[in-house]
C-alpha positions in Angstrom: 15.5 -6.2 -9.4 13.4 -3.5 -7.7 10.8 -4.0 -5.0 7.5 -2.1 -5.0 4.8 -1.9 -2.3 1.3 -1.2 -3.7 -0.6 1.3 -1.7 -4.4 1.0 -1.3 -5.1 3.6 -3.9 -3.2 1.5 -6.5 -4.9 -1.7 -5.4 -8.3 -0.1 -5.9 -7.3 0.9 -9.5 -6.1 -2.6 -10.2 -9.4 -4.1 -8.9 -11.3 -1.6 -11.1 -9.0 -2.4 -14.0 -8.1 1.2 -14.6 -5.2 3.5 -14.1 -1.5 3.3 -15.0 -0.5 0.8 -12.4 -1.4 -2.3 -14.4 0.8 -1.0 -17.3 3.7 -0.2 -15.0 3.5 -3.7 -13.4 3.4 -5.3 -16.9 6.4 -3.4 -18.0 8.4 -4.6 -14.9 8.1 -8.4 -14.9 11.5 -8.9 -13.2 10.5 -6.7 -10.2 8.8 -7.7 -7.0 5.3 -6.3 -6.2 3.9 -6.6 -2.7 1.5 -4.9 -0.4 0.9 -4.6 3.3 -1.7 -6.3 5.4 -2.7 -2.7 6.3 -3.6 -2.1 2.7 -5.3 -5.5 2.5 -7.5 -4.4 5.5 -8.4 -1.1 3.8 -9.5 -3.0 0.7 -11.7 -5.4 2.7 -13.1 -2.5 4.7 -14.3 -0.9 1.4 -15.8 -4.2 0.4 -17.7 -4.6 3.6 -19.0 -1.0 3.3 -20.3 -1.7 -0.2 -23.3 -3.6 -1.4 -23.8 -6.8 0.6 -24.9 -8.8 -2.4 -21.5 -8.0 -4.1 -19.3 -8.9 -1.1 -18.6 -12.5 -2.1 -17.6 -11.8 -5.7 -15.6 -8.7 -4.8 -13.8 -10.6 -2.0 -12.9 -13.3 -4.5 -11.5 -10.6 -6.9 -9.5 -9.0 -4.1 -8.1 -12.4 -3.0 -7.1 -13.1 -6.6 -5.3 -9.8 -6.8 -3.5 -10.5 -3.4 -2.5 -13.9 -4.6 -1.0 -12.5 -7.8 1.4 -10.4 -5.7 4.8 -11.6 -4.5 3.5 -11.3 -0.9 1.2 -9.5 1.5 3.5 -8.4 4.2 2.5 -8.8 7.8 3.0 -5.9 10.2 5.8 -6.7 12.7 7.9 -5.2 15.6 10.5 -3.7 13.2 7.7 -1.8 11.3 6.2 -0.7 14.6 9.5 0.9 15.6 9.8 2.6 12.2 6.2 3.8 12.4 6.8 5.3 15.8 9.9 7.2 14.5 7.9 8.4 11.4 5.0 9.6 13.6 7.3 11.3 16.1 9.0 13.3 13.3 5.7 14.2 11.7 4.2 15.4 15.0 7.2 17.5 15.8 6.9 19.2 12.3 3.1 19.6 12.7 2.7 17.5 9.5 0.8 14.4 10.7 -0.7 12.1 8.2 -3.2 9.3 8.7 -2.0 6.5 11.1 -2.7 3.8 8.5 -0.6 5.7 6.0 2.2 5.8 8.6 2.0 2.0 9.1 2.1 1.5 5.3 5.1 3.8 4.9 6.8 1.8 7.7 6.3 -1.4 5.8 7.7 0.1 2.6 10.8 1.4 4.5 11.3 -1.9 6.3 11.4 -3.8 3.0 13.3 -1.1 1.1 10.4 -1.0 -1.4 9.3 1.9 -3.4 5.7 2.7 -2.6 3.4 3.0 -5.6 0.5 5.3 -4.8 -1.9 8.0 -6.0 -1.5 9.8 -2.7 1.9 11.2 -2.9 0.8 14.4 -1.1 0.8 12.7 2.3 3.5 10.1 1.7 5.9 12.7 0.5 6.1 14.0 4.1 7.8 10.8 5.2 11.5 11.1 5.3 13.4 8.3 3.6 10.4 6.8 1.8 10.9 5.9 -1.9 7.9 7.0 -3.8 6.3 6.7 -7.2 3.0 8.4 -7.9 0.5 7.6 -10.6 
């Protein structure tokens, strides 16, 4: 059984009912699919920036998606330590990525989960991160 962490880009595709992620998930019923509360925040941010009249229905769709996952992982002290190590290494190399992506990567590493993303360009800079791009 494998564990996968869905990045925000994949969650967006699932909400829009497009992309390869839904097929991948359907073909792996024995595996664990989770996300981070950081990705959840990014989804809710996008909803709040959208049309106000659509907020309630879009929020319900997002909550349904989050409920269908194994779990939405909270950010904890272990992930904070991992994130600080990731950021330090990236800073020293001059290859920084967005702080939220660092936090998401730390969650993925903490749970030994392969991150599913459409943004492999940035995540591929993180040493030790298991990655599958769509």
